[in-house]
C-alpha positions as CSV (number, residue, x, y, z in Angstrom):
1,M,0.0,0.0,0.0
2,K,1.3,3.4,-1.0
3,H,1.1,6.1,1.8
4,I,0.6,9.8,1.1
5,V,0.7,12.3,3.9
6,S,0.0,16.0,3.9
7,V,1.7,17.8,6.6
8,S,-0.4,21.0,7.0
9,L,0.1,24.2,9.0
10,G,-3.8,24.3,9.2
11,S,-6.2,23.2,11.9
12,S,-6.0,19.6,13.1
13,K,-9.9,19.8,13.2
14,R,-9.8,19.3,9.5
15,D,-7.7,16.1,9.6
16,H,-8.8,13.2,7.3
17,S,-7.6,9.7,6.5
18,F,-8.9,7.8,3.6
19,E,-8.0,4.4,2.1
20,T,-8.7,4.0,-1.7
21,E,-7.5,2.3,-4.9
22,F,-6.2,3.8,-8.1
23,L,-5.4,1.7,-11.1
24,G,-5.2,-1.4,-9.0
25,E,-2.8,0.2,-6.4
26,K,-4.1,0.7,-2.8
27,F,-3.4,4.0,-1.1
28,L,-3.6,5.4,2.4
29,I,-4.0,9.2,2.1
30,E,-3.8,11.3,5.2
31,R,-3.9,15.0,6.1
32,I,-2.4,15.9,9.5
33,G,-2.8,19.5,10.7
34,T,-0.3,21.1,13.1
35,D,-2.5,24.1,14.2
36,G,0.0,26.6,12.9
37,D,2.8,25.1,15.0
38,W,5.9,25.3,12.8
39,D,8.1,23.2,15.1
40,K,5.5,20.5,15.1
41,A,5.2,20.6,11.3
42,L,9.0,20.3,10.9
43,A,9.2,17.6,13.5
44,L,6.4,15.6,11.7
45,V,8.2,15.8,8.4
46,R,11.5,14.6,9.9
47,T,9.8,11.7,11.6
48,L,8.0,10.5,8.5
49,D,10.7,11.3,5.9
50,G,11.7,8.1,4.1
51,K,8.8,6.2,5.6
52,V,6.0,7.5,3.3
53,D,5.8,7.6,-0.6
54,A,5.1,11.3,-1.0
55,F,4.4,14.3,1.2
56,G,2.0,17.1,0.5
57,M,2.8,20.5,1.9
58,G,-0.4,21.8,3.2
59,G,-1.5,25.3,4.4
60,I,1.5,27.0,2.5
61,D,2.7,27.1,-1.0
62,L,6.4,26.8,-1.9
63,Y,6.1,29.0,-4.9
64,L,3.8,31.6,-6.5
65,Y,3.7,31.2,-10.3
66,V,2.5,34.2,-12.3
67,A,2.8,34.3,-16.1
68,G,5.8,32.0,-16.2
69,K,7.7,33.7,-13.4
70,R,8.3,31.8,-10.1
71,Y,8.5,33.5,-6.8
72,T,9.7,31.4,-3.8
73,I,7.9,31.8,-0.4
74,K,10.7,32.1,2.1
75,D,9.0,30.4,5.1
76,A,8.0,27.3,3.0
77,K,11.7,26.5,2.4
78,K,11.9,25.6,6.1
79,I,9.4,22.7,5.6
80,I,10.6,21.3,2.4
81,A,14.3,21.3,3.7
82,E,13.3,18.6,6.3
83,A,12.0,16.2,3.5
84,K,15.4,14.8,2.5
85,K,14.4,11.3,1.3
86,T,10.6,11.6,0.5
87,P,9.5,14.1,-2.2
88,M,7.2,16.9,-1.2
89,F,4.6,18.7,-3.2
90,D,2.8,22.0,-2.6
91,G,0.1,21.6,-5.3
92,G,1.5,24.1,-7.7
93,G,1.8,21.5,-10.5
94,L,-1.9,20.8,-10.2
95,K,-3.0,24.4,-10.0
96,N,-1.6,24.9,-13.5
97,T,-3.1,21.7,-14.9
98,L,-6.0,20.0,-13.0
99,E,-7.5,23.3,-11.8
100,R,-7.2,24.9,-15.3
101,Q,-8.8,21.8,-16.7
102,C,-11.6,21.9,-14.2
103,I,-12.8,25.3,-15.5
104,S,-12.7,24.0,-19.1
105,Y,-14.7,21.0,-17.9
106,V,-17.3,23.0,-16.2
107,Q,-17.9,25.1,-19.3
108,E,-17.7,22.4,-21.9
109,N,-20.1,20.0,-20.1
110,G,-22.7,22.6,-19.4
111,I,-22.3,22.4,-15.7
112,V,-22.2,26.2,-15.5
113,D,-22.1,28.7,-18.4
114,L,-19.1,30.8,-17.3
115,K,-19.1,33.2,-20.2
116,G,-20.0,36.7,-19.0
117,K,-20.3,35.4,-15.3
118,K,-18.8,37.7,-12.6
119,V,-16.1,35.7,-10.9
120,L,-14.4,36.8,-7.7
121,L,-11.1,34.9,-7.6
122,V,-10.0,35.6,-4.0
123,S,-6.2,35.3,-4.8
124,A,-5.1,34.8,-8.4
125,A,-1.3,34.9,-7.7
126,D,-1.4,31.4,-6.3
127,R,-3.9,30.1,-9.0
128,F,-2.8,31.9,-12.1
129,G,-3.7,28.8,-14.2
130,M,-7.3,29.1,-12.9
131,A,-7.3,32.8,-13.6
132,E,-6.2,32.2,-17.2
133,A,-8.8,29.5,-17.7
134,F,-11.6,31.8,-16.5
135,D,-10.4,34.5,-18.8
136,E,-10.3,32.1,-21.7
137,V,-13.9,31.1,-21.3
138,G,-15.0,34.7,-21.2
139,A,-15.8,35.2,-17.5
140,K,-15.5,38.7,-15.9
141,L,-12.7,38.5,-13.4
142,T,-12.3,40.3,-10.2
143,M,-9.0,39.3,-8.5
144,G,-8.7,40.0,-4.8
145,D,-5.0,39.6,-4.3
146,L,-4.6,43.2,-2.9
147,I,-8.0,43.1,-1.1
148,Y,-7.7,39.9,0.8
149,T,-3.9,39.3,1.0
150,V,-2.7,42.7,2.2
151,G,-6.0,44.6,2.9
152,I,-5.9,47.1,0.2
153,P,-9.4,47.5,-1.4
154,I,-8.3,47.7,-5.0
155,P,-9.7,45.0,-7.3
156,I,-7.7,43.7,-10.2
157,H,-9.7,43.0,-13.4
158,T,-7.0,41.9,-16.0
159,L,-4.3,39.4,-16.2
160,E,-1.9,42.1,-17.4
161,T,-2.6,44.2,-14.4
162,L,-2.1,41.1,-12.2
163,K,1.3,40.4,-13.9
164,R,2.4,44.1,-13.2
165,V,1.2,44.0,-9.6
166,A,2.9,40.6,-9.0
167,S,6.2,41.7,-10.5
168,I,6.4,44.6,-7.9
169,A,4.7,43.0,-4.9
170,A,5.5,39.3,-5.1
171,P,9.3,39.6,-4.3
172,I,8.3,41.6,-1.1
173,I,5.3,39.5,0.0
174,T,7.1,36.2,-0.4
175,R,9.8,37.4,2.1
176,M,7.2,38.3,4.7
177,S,6.1,36.0,7.6
178,F,3.5,33.6,6.1
179,D,1.4,33.7,9.2
180,S,0.7,37.4,8.4
181,L,-0.6,36.6,5.0
182,Y,-2.6,33.4,5.3
183,P,-4.8,31.9,8.0
184,T,-3.1,29.0,9.7
185,G,-4.1,26.9,12.7
186,D,-7.0,28.3,14.7
187,K,-7.2,31.3,12.5
188,Q,-8.8,29.0,9.9
189,E,-11.8,28.7,12.2
190,V,-12.5,32.4,12.3
191,I,-14.8,34.1,9.8
192,I,-14.3,37.9,9.5
193,P,-16.7,39.3,6.8
194,K,-14.6,41.9,5.1
195,F,-15.0,43.8,1.8
196,S,-18.2,41.9,1.4
197,K,-19.4,43.9,-1.6
198,Y,-17.1,41.9,-3.8
199,Y,-18.8,38.7,-2.6
200,Y,-22.4,40.2,-3.2
201,E,-21.4,41.4,-6.7
202,A,-20.0,38.0,-7.9
203,D,-21.9,35.1,-9.4
204,I,-19.0,32.7,-8.7
205,L,-16.5,32.7,-5.7
206,A,-13.4,30.9,-6.6
207,G,-9.9,30.0,-5.4
208,D,-8.5,29.0,-2.1
209,F,-11.2,27.8,0.4
210,N,-9.6,29.2,3.5
211,Y,-9.6,32.7,1.9
212,I,-13.1,32.3,0.7
213,R,-14.3,31.1,4.1
214,R,-12.4,33.6,6.2
215,Y,-14.2,36.6,4.6
216,L,-17.5,34.9,3.9
217,P,-20.5,37.3,4.4
218,E,-23.5,36.2,6.7
219,K,-25.9,35.7,3.8
220,L,-25.4,35.4,0.0
221,D,-27.8,34.8,-2.8
222,G,-27.2,31.6,-4.7
223,Q,-23.5,32.2,-5.6
224,I,-21.5,29.1,-6.8
225,V,-18.2,28.3,-5.2
226,I,-15.3,26.7,-7.2
227,T,-12.6,25.6,-4.7
228,N,-11.2,22.5,-3.0
229,T,-10.2,21.2,0.5
230,T,-13.8,21.2,1.7
231,T,-15.4,19.0,4.4
232,R,-19.0,18.2,5.1
233,D,-19.0,20.9,7.8
234,D,-17.8,23.4,5.1
235,M,-20.7,22.3,2.9
236,K,-23.1,22.9,5.7
237,L,-21.7,26.3,6.4
238,L,-21.9,27.3,2.7
239,K,-25.4,26.2,2.5
240,E,-26.4,28.2,5.6
241,R,-24.7,31.2,4.1
242,G,-26.7,31.0,0.8
243,I,-24.4,29.2,-1.6
244,S,-26.3,27.1,-4.1
245,K,-23.5,24.8,-5.6
246,V,-19.9,23.8,-4.8
247,I,-17.5,22.6,-7.4
248,T,-14.3,21.1,-6.2
249,T,-11.3,20.9,-8.4
250,T,-10.2,17.7,-6.7
251,P,-12.6,14.7,-6.3
252,D,-14.5,13.7,-3.2
253,M,-12.5,11.1,-1.1
254,G,-14.4,9.8,1.8
255,G,-16.7,12.8,2.4
256,R,-14.2,15.6,1.7
257,S,-12.0,17.0,-1.1
258,F,-8.3,17.0,-0.4
259,G,-6.0,19.9,-1.3
260,T,-4.0,20.0,-4.5
261,N,-0.8,19.3,-2.6
262,V,-2.3,15.8,-1.6
263,I,-3.5,15.0,-5.1
264,E,-0.2,16.2,-6.6
265,A,1.7,13.9,-4.2
266,L,-0.6,11.0,-5.3
267,I,-0.2,11.7,-9.0
268,Y,3.6,11.8,-8.6
269,T,3.5,8.2,-7.5
270,F,2.5,7.2,-11.0
271,M,5.3,9.0,-12.7
272,N,8.5,7.2,-13.3
273,K,10.9,10.2,-13.4
274,P,12.7,12.5,-11.0
275,V,10.7,15.4,-9.6
276,E,12.9,17.9,-11.4
277,Q,12.0,16.5,-14.8
278,I,8.2,16.5,-14.4
279,A,6.4,18.7,-17.0
280,P,2.7,19.8,-17.2
281,A,2.2,17.1,-19.9
282,D,3.1,14.4,-17.3
283,Y,0.3,15.7,-14.9
284,Y,-2.2,15.7,-17.7
285,E,-1.3,12.2,-18.7
286,V,-1.8,10.8,-15.2
287,I,-5.0,12.9,-14.6
288,K,-6.4,11.3,-17.7
289,K,-5.4,7.7,-16.7
290,L,-7.1,8.3,-13.3
291,D,-10.1,9.8,-14.9
292,M,-10.1,12.6,-12.4
293,K,-13.1,14.9,-12.6
294,P,-14.4,17.8,-10.5
295,G,-16.7,17.1,-7.5
296,I,-20.0,18.8,-7.9
297,V,-22.5,19.2,-4.9
298,D,-25.9,20.9,-5.3
299,L,-26.3,22.4,-1.9
300,R,-30.1,22.9,-2.4
301,S,-30.4,19.1,-2.0
302,F,-27.5,18.6,0.4
303,N,-28.1,17.1,3.8
304,A,-25.3,17.4,6.3
């Protein structure tokens, strides 16, 4: 049995363990949260290094990819440095492949007609592939990178503007303490409605679920959420807040969708090549073999 473990800086309340089978291979897939405790996360990686088949790096990205440029998040290097034997993945490879493909799938299969829809992508710098895919299908984008990452209420509406902002801001932001930029540990349990007008104006809320959840207004009006890393409790919350449908870019596994870091680690186990030689085509090939499709939950008929 292959063993995949996501070591996450997120809340341990969101932990999950699931046994499944892909292409005749049995898997044990686990997500272990460390409640924002960096020392605990580092120690866990050291303990499991060489004993599992692949690591996911949860609750933090190693890189931001914007328009072909890669920006390294300083704090993430502390974690990956402890994985000396077992390869570790932050989900970046899937954000540019599986998530991009998810948007195309939704449009081409008539799940939601995205053309002309108002999309709030809470943070596009960590999901540039998704942003490009929305743009390609004709959605009207509002990207909340300045709004929800650094608290500056200036929406970004074009990819060209995002590229210019990222070229200036990313080198600075990636050197900042990650805890000041992204909710970790118990902060993931706190909801602080903020700049809510962008939620109200949108037809679709997309991107990182922890960002979407953190600033979620009390009551929305049938918006659709496109995200991942959702639990049944999250679905219940979204239904209570007025969301009509949730589309997860990663499939349901035992009652929840795992993060891209977990699924990227899983996909890697089917590749017979060194990590540094992996290309987007390799991801697409395995995604096709595994027949991975988005998860779709109609909350109007959802019972917690």
